[in-house]
Each structure stands twice: as structure tokens, then as C-alpha cells.
Backbone as XML, in Angstrom:
<?xml version="1.0"?>
<chain id="A" units="angstrom">
  <residue number="1" name="UNK">
    <atom name="N" x="123.625" y="83.794" z="132.235"/>
    <atom name="CA" x="122.423" y="84.580" z="132.496"/>
    <atom name="C" x="121.463" y="84.416" z="131.318"/>
  </residue>
  <residue number="2" name="UNK">
    <atom name="N" x="120.244" y="84.080" z="131.620"/>
    <atom name="CA" x="119.226" y="83.896" z="130.591"/>
    <atom name="C" x="118.572" y="85.237" z="130.288"/>
  </residue>
  <residue number="3" name="UNK">
    <atom name="N" x="118.640" y="85.625" z="129.029"/>
    <atom name="CA" x="118.012" y="86.879" z="128.615"/>
    <atom name="C" x="116.774" y="86.550" z="127.800"/>
  </residue>
  <residue number="4" name="UNK">
    <atom name="N" x="115.685" y="87.161" z="128.142"/>
    <atom name="CA" x="114.458" y="86.939" z="127.406"/>
    <atom name="C" x="114.447" y="87.795" z="126.154"/>
  </residue>
  <residue number="5" name="UNK">
    <atom name="N" x="113.721" y="87.329" z="125.168"/>
    <atom name="CA" x="113.636" y="88.049" z="123.908"/>
    <atom name="C" x="113.107" y="89.461" z="124.127"/>
  </residue>
  <residue number="6" name="UNK">
    <atom name="N" x="113.955" y="90.486" z="124.008"/>
    <atom name="CA" x="113.455" y="91.849" z="124.157"/>
    <atom name="C" x="112.670" y="92.260" z="122.916"/>
  </residue>
  <residue number="7" name="UNK">
    <atom name="N" x="111.657" y="93.078" z="123.082"/>
    <atom name="CA" x="110.861" y="93.499" z="121.928"/>
    <atom name="C" x="111.615" y="94.503" z="121.060"/>
  </residue>
  <residue number="8" name="UNK">
    <atom name="N" x="111.277" y="94.500" z="119.784"/>
    <atom name="CA" x="111.785" y="95.521" z="118.863"/>
    <atom name="C" x="111.184" y="96.858" z="119.317"/>
  </residue>
  <residue number="9" name="UNK">
    <atom name="N" x="111.906" y="97.970" z="119.159"/>
    <atom name="CA" x="111.352" y="99.272" z="119.555"/>
    <atom name="C" x="109.981" y="99.558" z="118.926"/>
  </residue>
  <residue number="10" name="UNK">
    <atom name="N" x="109.761" y="99.050" z="117.726"/>
    <atom name="CA" x="108.471" y="99.245" z="117.075"/>
    <atom name="C" x="107.318" y="98.655" z="117.877"/>
  </residue>
  <residue number="11" name="UNK">
    <atom name="N" x="107.572" y="97.497" z="118.512"/>
    <atom name="CA" x="106.540" y="96.879" z="119.349"/>
    <atom name="C" x="106.221" y="97.755" z="120.561"/>
  </residue>
  <residue number="12" name="UNK">
    <atom name="N" x="107.242" y="98.383" z="121.109"/>
    <atom name="CA" x="107.050" y="99.280" z="122.251"/>
    <atom name="C" x="106.221" y="100.489" z="121.820"/>
  </residue>
  <residue number="13" name="UNK">
    <atom name="N" x="106.572" y="101.065" z="120.694"/>
    <atom name="CA" x="105.835" y="102.230" z="120.184"/>
    <atom name="C" x="104.374" y="101.868" z="119.964"/>
  </residue>
  <residue number="14" name="UNK">
    <atom name="N" x="104.148" y="100.734" z="119.321"/>
    <atom name="CA" x="102.776" y="100.289" z="119.042"/>
    <atom name="C" x="102.004" y="100.037" z="120.332"/>
  </residue>
  <residue number="15" name="UNK">
    <atom name="N" x="102.601" y="99.278" z="121.244"/>
    <atom name="CA" x="101.898" y="98.841" z="122.442"/>
    <atom name="C" x="101.736" y="99.884" z="123.531"/>
  </residue>
  <residue number="16" name="UNK">
    <atom name="N" x="102.691" y="100.796" z="123.648"/>
    <atom name="CA" x="102.641" y="101.769" z="124.743"/>
    <atom name="C" x="102.210" y="103.172" z="124.330"/>
  </residue>
  <residue number="17" name="UNK">
    <atom name="N" x="102.294" y="103.465" z="123.047"/>
    <atom name="CA" x="101.976" y="104.822" z="122.616"/>
    <atom name="C" x="100.820" y="104.879" z="121.614"/>
  </residue>
  <residue number="18" name="UNK">
    <atom name="N" x="100.890" y="104.084" z="120.561"/>
    <atom name="CA" x="99.888" y="104.183" z="119.492"/>
    <atom name="C" x="98.543" y="103.607" z="119.915"/>
  </residue>
  <residue number="19" name="UNK">
    <atom name="N" x="98.530" y="102.323" z="120.299"/>
    <atom name="CA" x="97.258" y="101.677" z="120.647"/>
    <atom name="C" x="96.553" y="102.326" z="121.834"/>
  </residue>
  <residue number="20" name="UNK">
    <atom name="N" x="97.239" y="102.535" z="122.966"/>
    <atom name="CA" x="96.529" y="103.099" z="124.126"/>
    <atom name="C" x="95.970" y="104.508" z="123.888"/>
  </residue>
  <residue number="21" name="UNK">
    <atom name="N" x="96.595" y="105.239" z="122.972"/>
    <atom name="CA" x="96.170" y="106.617" z="122.714"/>
    <atom name="C" x="95.313" y="106.744" z="121.461"/>
  </residue>
  <residue number="22" name="UNK">
    <atom name="N" x="94.938" y="105.600" z="120.883"/>
    <atom name="CA" x="94.114" y="105.586" z="119.670"/>
    <atom name="C" x="94.686" y="106.475" z="118.569"/>
  </residue>
  <residue number="23" name="UNK">
    <atom name="N" x="96.005" y="106.390" z="118.391"/>
    <atom name="CA" x="96.675" y="107.157" z="117.347"/>
    <atom name="C" x="96.762" y="106.306" z="116.088"/>
  </residue>
  <residue number="24" name="UNK">
    <atom name="N" x="96.943" y="106.954" z="114.957"/>
    <atom name="CA" x="97.199" y="106.215" z="113.726"/>
    <atom name="C" x="98.686" y="106.330" z="113.397"/>
  </residue>
  <residue number="25" name="UNK">
    <atom name="N" x="99.187" y="105.375" z="112.631"/>
    <atom name="CA" x="100.575" y="105.436" z="112.195"/>
    <atom name="C" x="100.827" y="106.707" z="111.401"/>
  </residue>
  <residue number="26" name="UNK">
    <atom name="N" x="99.849" y="107.097" z="110.598"/>
    <atom name="CA" x="99.981" y="108.308" z="109.781"/>
    <atom name="C" x="100.121" y="109.545" z="110.652"/>
  </residue>
  <residue number="27" name="UNK">
    <atom name="N" x="99.308" y="109.633" z="111.708"/>
    <atom name="CA" x="99.380" y="110.789" z="112.610"/>
    <atom name="C" x="100.750" y="110.884" z="113.281"/>
  </residue>
  <residue number="28" name="UNK">
    <atom name="N" x="101.252" y="109.754" z="113.753"/>
    <atom name="CA" x="102.550" y="109.762" z="114.428"/>
    <atom name="C" x="103.665" y="110.035" z="113.424"/>
  </residue>
  <residue number="29" name="UNK">
    <atom name="N" x="103.572" y="109.444" z="112.248"/>
    <atom name="CA" x="104.585" y="109.700" z="111.212"/>
    <atom name="C" x="104.641" y="111.181" z="110.870"/>
  </residue>
  <residue number="30" name="UNK">
    <atom name="N" x="103.465" y="111.803" z="110.766"/>
    <atom name="CA" x="103.415" y="113.239" z="110.458"/>
    <atom name="C" x="104.082" y="114.048" z="111.571"/>
  </residue>
  <residue number="31" name="UNK">
    <atom name="N" x="103.796" y="113.687" z="112.833"/>
    <atom name="CA" x="104.407" y="114.391" z="113.967"/>
    <atom name="C" x="105.919" y="114.197" z="113.987"/>
  </residue>
  <residue number="32" name="UNK">
    <atom name="N" x="106.372" y="113.038" z="113.540"/>
    <atom name="CA" x="107.809" y="112.745" z="113.496"/>
    <atom name="C" x="108.481" y="113.329" z="112.255"/>
  </residue>
  <residue number="33" name="UNK">
    <atom name="N" x="107.666" y="113.783" z="111.305"/>
    <atom name="CA" x="108.158" y="114.307" z="110.035"/>
    <atom name="C" x="108.917" y="113.238" z="109.239"/>
  </residue>
  <residue number="34" name="UNK">
    <atom name="N" x="108.304" y="112.038" z="109.194"/>
    <atom name="CA" x="108.833" y="110.935" z="108.384"/>
    <atom name="C" x="107.686" y="110.382" z="107.545"/>
  </residue>
  <residue number="35" name="UNK">
    <atom name="N" x="108.011" y="109.615" z="106.525"/>
    <atom name="CA" x="106.962" y="109.045" z="105.683"/>
    <atom name="C" x="106.217" y="107.948" z="106.448"/>
  </residue>
  <residue number="36" name="UNK">
    <atom name="N" x="104.912" y="107.838" z="106.221"/>
    <atom name="CA" x="104.150" y="106.766" z="106.874"/>
    <atom name="C" x="104.702" y="105.380" z="106.531"/>
  </residue>
  <residue number="37" name="UNK">
    <atom name="N" x="105.171" y="105.189" z="105.309"/>
    <atom name="CA" x="105.688" y="103.866" z="104.933"/>
    <atom name="C" x="106.963" y="103.532" z="105.709"/>
  </residue>
  <residue number="38" name="UNK">
    <atom name="N" x="107.837" y="104.506" z="105.881"/>
    <atom name="CA" x="109.062" y="104.286" z="106.651"/>
    <atom name="C" x="108.722" y="104.004" z="108.111"/>
  </residue>
  <residue number="39" name="UNK">
    <atom name="N" x="107.793" y="104.759" z="108.673"/>
    <atom name="CA" x="107.402" y="104.557" z="110.067"/>
    <atom name="C" x="106.746" y="103.185" z="110.234"/>
  </residue>
  <residue number="40" name="UNK">
    <atom name="N" x="105.956" y="102.779" z="109.273"/>
    <atom name="CA" x="105.317" y="101.470" z="109.315"/>
    <atom name="C" x="106.357" y="100.351" z="109.335"/>
  </residue>
  <residue number="41" name="UNK">
    <atom name="N" x="107.420" y="100.504" z="108.544"/>
    <atom name="CA" x="108.490" y="99.498" z="108.545"/>
    <atom name="C" x="109.146" y="99.403" z="109.922"/>
  </residue>
  <residue number="42" name="UNK">
    <atom name="N" x="109.315" y="100.545" z="110.593"/>
    <atom name="CA" x="109.879" y="100.534" z="111.942"/>
    <atom name="C" x="108.927" y="99.836" z="112.909"/>
  </residue>
  <residue number="43" name="UNK">
    <atom name="N" x="107.666" y="100.219" z="112.879"/>
    <atom name="CA" x="106.666" y="99.641" z="113.784"/>
    <atom name="C" x="106.576" y="98.125" z="113.604"/>
  </residue>
  <residue number="44" name="UNK">
    <atom name="N" x="106.712" y="97.664" z="112.375"/>
    <atom name="CA" x="106.596" y="96.235" z="112.076"/>
    <atom name="C" x="107.923" y="95.480" z="112.212"/>
  </residue>
  <residue number="45" name="UNK">
    <atom name="N" x="108.952" y="96.163" z="112.713"/>
    <atom name="CA" x="110.225" y="95.493" z="112.960"/>
    <atom name="C" x="111.013" y="95.148" z="111.714"/>
  </residue>
  <residue number="46" name="UNK">
    <atom name="N" x="110.686" y="95.785" z="110.585"/>
    <atom name="CA" x="111.372" y="95.500" z="109.321"/>
    <atom name="C" x="112.685" y="96.268" z="109.203"/>
  </residue>
  <residue number="47" name="UNK">
    <atom name="N" x="112.790" y="97.389" z="109.911"/>
    <atom name="CA" x="114.023" y="98.182" z="109.909"/>
    <atom name="C" x="114.412" y="98.489" z="111.351"/>
  </residue>
  <residue number="48" name="UNK">
    <atom name="N" x="115.683" y="98.761" z="111.530"/>
    <atom name="CA" x="116.192" y="99.115" z="112.855"/>
    <atom name="C" x="115.938" y="100.594" z="113.142"/>
  </residue>
  <residue number="49" name="UNK">
    <atom name="N" x="115.867" y="100.892" z="114.395"/>
    <atom name="CA" x="115.725" y="102.269" z="114.852"/>
    <atom name="C" x="117.046" y="102.996" z="114.641"/>
  </residue>
  <residue number="50" name="UNK">
    <atom name="N" x="117.009" y="104.138" z="113.980"/>
    <atom name="CA" x="118.223" y="104.937" z="113.769"/>
    <atom name="C" x="118.369" y="105.960" z="114.893"/>
  </residue>
  <residue number="51" name="UNK">
    <atom name="N" x="119.555" y="106.517" z="115.020"/>
    <atom name="CA" x="119.758" y="107.551" z="116.038"/>
    <atom name="C" x="118.907" y="108.781" z="115.732"/>
  </residue>
  <residue number="52" name="UNK">
    <atom name="N" x="118.737" y="109.097" z="114.449"/>
    <atom name="CA" x="117.880" y="110.216" z="114.058"/>
    <atom name="C" x="116.435" y="109.968" z="114.518"/>
  </residue>
  <residue number="53" name="UNK">
    <atom name="N" x="115.960" y="108.752" z="114.286"/>
    <atom name="CA" x="114.596" y="108.425" z="114.697"/>
    <atom name="C" x="114.470" y="108.425" z="116.215"/>
  </residue>
  <residue number="54" name="UNK">
    <atom name="N" x="115.506" y="107.993" z="116.916"/>
    <atom name="CA" x="115.481" y="108.014" z="118.381"/>
    <atom name="C" x="115.288" y="109.445" z="118.889"/>
  </residue>
  <residue number="55" name="UNK">
    <atom name="N" x="115.942" y="110.390" z="118.252"/>
    <atom name="CA" x="115.799" y="111.804" z="118.642"/>
    <atom name="C" x="114.383" y="112.284" z="118.330"/>
  </residue>
  <residue number="56" name="UNK">
    <atom name="N" x="113.879" y="111.930" z="117.159"/>
    <atom name="CA" x="112.511" y="112.320" z="116.785"/>
    <atom name="C" x="111.490" y="111.725" z="117.762"/>
  </residue>
  <residue number="57" name="UNK">
    <atom name="N" x="111.644" y="110.438" z="118.082"/>
    <atom name="CA" x="110.724" y="109.787" z="119.016"/>
    <atom name="C" x="110.781" y="110.442" z="120.386"/>
  </residue>
  <residue number="58" name="UNK">
    <atom name="N" x="111.975" y="110.800" z="120.812"/>
    <atom name="CA" x="112.138" y="111.462" z="122.102"/>
    <atom name="C" x="111.345" y="112.762" z="122.149"/>
  </residue>
  <residue number="59" name="UNK">
    <atom name="N" x="111.406" y="113.524" z="121.070"/>
    <atom name="CA" x="110.692" y="114.804" z="121.013"/>
    <atom name="C" x="109.182" y="114.621" z="120.971"/>
  </residue>
  <residue number="60" name="UNK">
    <atom name="N" x="108.714" y="113.580" z="120.274"/>
    <atom name="CA" x="107.279" y="113.399" z="120.058"/>
    <atom name="C" x="106.624" y="112.516" z="121.117"/>
  </residue>
  <residue number="61" name="UNK">
    <atom name="N" x="107.279" y="111.419" z="121.480"/>
    <atom name="CA" x="106.667" y="110.459" z="122.402"/>
    <atom name="C" x="107.262" y="110.487" z="123.804"/>
  </residue>
  <residue number="62" name="UNK">
    <atom name="N" x="108.426" y="111.090" z="123.940"/>
    <atom name="CA" x="109.088" y="111.091" z="125.238"/>
    <atom name="C" x="110.154" y="110.010" z="125.284"/>
  </residue>
  <residue number="63" name="UNK">
    <atom name="N" x="110.697" y="109.783" z="126.433"/>
    <atom name="CA" x="111.841" y="108.904" z="126.676"/>
    <atom name="C" x="113.076" y="109.523" z="126.036"/>
  </residue>
  <residue number="64" name="UNK">
    <atom name="N" x="114.193" y="109.280" z="126.653"/>
    <atom name="CA" x="115.451" y="109.832" z="126.160"/>
    <atom name="C" x="115.891" y="109.090" z="124.896"/>
  </residue>
  <residue number="65" name="UNK">
    <atom name="N" x="116.589" y="109.773" z="123.983"/>
    <atom name="CA" x="117.093" y="109.082" z="122.791"/>
    <atom name="C" x="117.911" y="107.835" z="123.128"/>
  </residue>
  <residue number="66" name="UNK">
    <atom name="N" x="118.727" y="107.915" z="124.176"/>
    <atom name="CA" x="119.536" y="106.752" z="124.553"/>
    <atom name="C" x="118.672" y="105.579" z="124.996"/>
  </residue>
  <residue number="67" name="UNK">
    <atom name="N" x="117.533" y="105.858" z="125.608"/>
    <atom name="CA" x="116.616" y="104.787" z="126.002"/>
    <atom name="C" x="116.103" y="104.067" z="124.764"/>
  </residue>
  <residue number="68" name="UNK">
    <atom name="N" x="115.698" y="104.831" z="123.753"/>
    <atom name="CA" x="115.250" y="104.229" z="122.502"/>
    <atom name="C" x="116.369" y="103.409" z="121.869"/>
  </residue>
  <residue number="69" name="UNK">
    <atom name="N" x="117.593" y="103.938" z="121.856"/>
    <atom name="CA" x="118.723" y="103.237" z="121.241"/>
    <atom name="C" x="119.082" y="101.972" z="122.026"/>
  </residue>
  <residue number="70" name="UNK">
    <atom name="N" x="118.942" y="102.001" z="123.349"/>
    <atom name="CA" x="119.206" y="100.800" z="124.153"/>
    <atom name="C" x="118.203" y="99.701" z="123.824"/>
  </residue>
  <residue number="71" name="UNK">
    <atom name="N" x="116.951" y="100.085" z="123.578"/>
    <atom name="CA" x="115.948" y="99.092" z="123.187"/>
    <atom name="C" x="116.381" y="98.388" z="121.908"/>
  </residue>
  <residue number="72" name="UNK">
    <atom name="N" x="116.860" y="99.168" z="120.936"/>
    <atom name="CA" x="117.314" y="98.588" z="119.672"/>
    <atom name="C" x="118.532" y="97.707" z="119.895"/>
  </residue>
  <residue number="73" name="UNK">
    <atom name="N" x="119.477" y="98.184" z="120.705"/>
    <atom name="CA" x="120.690" y="97.405" z="120.979"/>
    <atom name="C" x="120.347" y="96.094" z="121.683"/>
  </residue>
  <residue number="74" name="UNK">
    <atom name="N" x="119.458" y="96.137" z="122.663"/>
    <atom name="CA" x="119.040" y="94.910" z="123.360"/>
    <atom name="C" x="118.431" y="93.916" z="122.380"/>
  </residue>
  <residue number="75" name="UNK">
    <atom name="N" x="117.572" y="94.415" z="121.504"/>
    <atom name="CA" x="116.930" y="93.577" z="120.491"/>
    <atom name="C" x="117.980" y="92.967" z="119.550"/>
  </residue>
  <residue number="76" name="UNK">
    <atom name="N" x="118.908" y="93.797" z="119.074"/>
    <atom name="CA" x="119.927" y="93.340" z="118.137"/>
    <atom name="C" x="120.864" y="92.296" z="118.779"/>
  </residue>
  <residue number="77" name="UNK">
    <atom name="N" x="121.302" y="92.565" z="119.991"/>
    <atom name="CA" x="122.223" y="91.657" z="120.677"/>
    <atom name="C" x="121.548" y="90.313" z="120.952"/>
  </residue>
  <residue number="78" name="UNK">
    <atom name="N" x="120.319" y="90.356" z="121.419"/>
    <atom name="CA" x="119.600" y="89.107" z="121.700"/>
    <atom name="C" x="119.481" y="88.274" z="120.429"/>
  </residue>
  <residue number="79" name="UNK">
    <atom name="N" x="119.122" y="88.933" z="119.315"/>
    <atom name="CA" x="118.969" y="88.198" z="118.055"/>
    <atom name="C" x="120.311" y="87.660" z="117.546"/>
  </residue>
  <residue number="80" name="UNK">
    <atom name="N" x="121.372" y="88.399" z="117.752"/>
    <atom name="CA" x="122.701" y="87.940" z="117.314"/>
    <atom name="C" x="123.152" y="86.715" z="118.105"/>
  </residue>
  <residue number="81" name="UNK">
    <atom name="N" x="122.706" y="86.610" z="119.341"/>
    <atom name="CA" x="123.093" y="85.481" z="120.188"/>
    <atom name="C" x="122.297" y="84.216" z="119.868"/>
  </residue>
  <residue number="82" name="UNK">
    <atom name="N" x="121.209" y="84.341" z="119.146"/>
    <atom name="CA" x="120.374" y="83.170" z="118.875"/>
    <atom name="C" x="120.963" y="82.289" z="117.797"/>
  </residue>
</chain>
């Protein structure tokens, strides 16, 4: 089965939540109660999504924590197979 490169969760956050709603990374980081620099690293795919962040994202942006974690797992598994 051919699996296409799944996006990092940060790409999903940027493309489906931040850009369409004209939000800033700082505004979302504040709502998540995390540092803007840490959130920026997530958005830019420099760090993996943690379970804590999945819960925070669920509360602020919606989607279930497990949905966020599956996005990270799909991304990680695809990259490990390359």
C-alpha cells in the first residue's frame, strides 16, 4: 500500500486554523498557555506534538486529542519508513 507523505501536525494547525482565521502564532500560543517560541517550533515541524499539547490544542482549536496524536503518529511512521 502506497502511503503519501502525511503533513506534520504543525502544517495542519497553520493551514486550517491560523491562516484562515488571521491568527498570529503569539495569539494562539497565549491561548494554549505555551511560549511563542515553543509553539513556533511545533508549527515549523521542528518538534513533535506531545500528548500535553494535543490536549491543549483540543481545548483551543477543537478536534479530539487522539486525532492530534494520530496526525503525529502518521507523520512519524511515514518518515521512519523512508
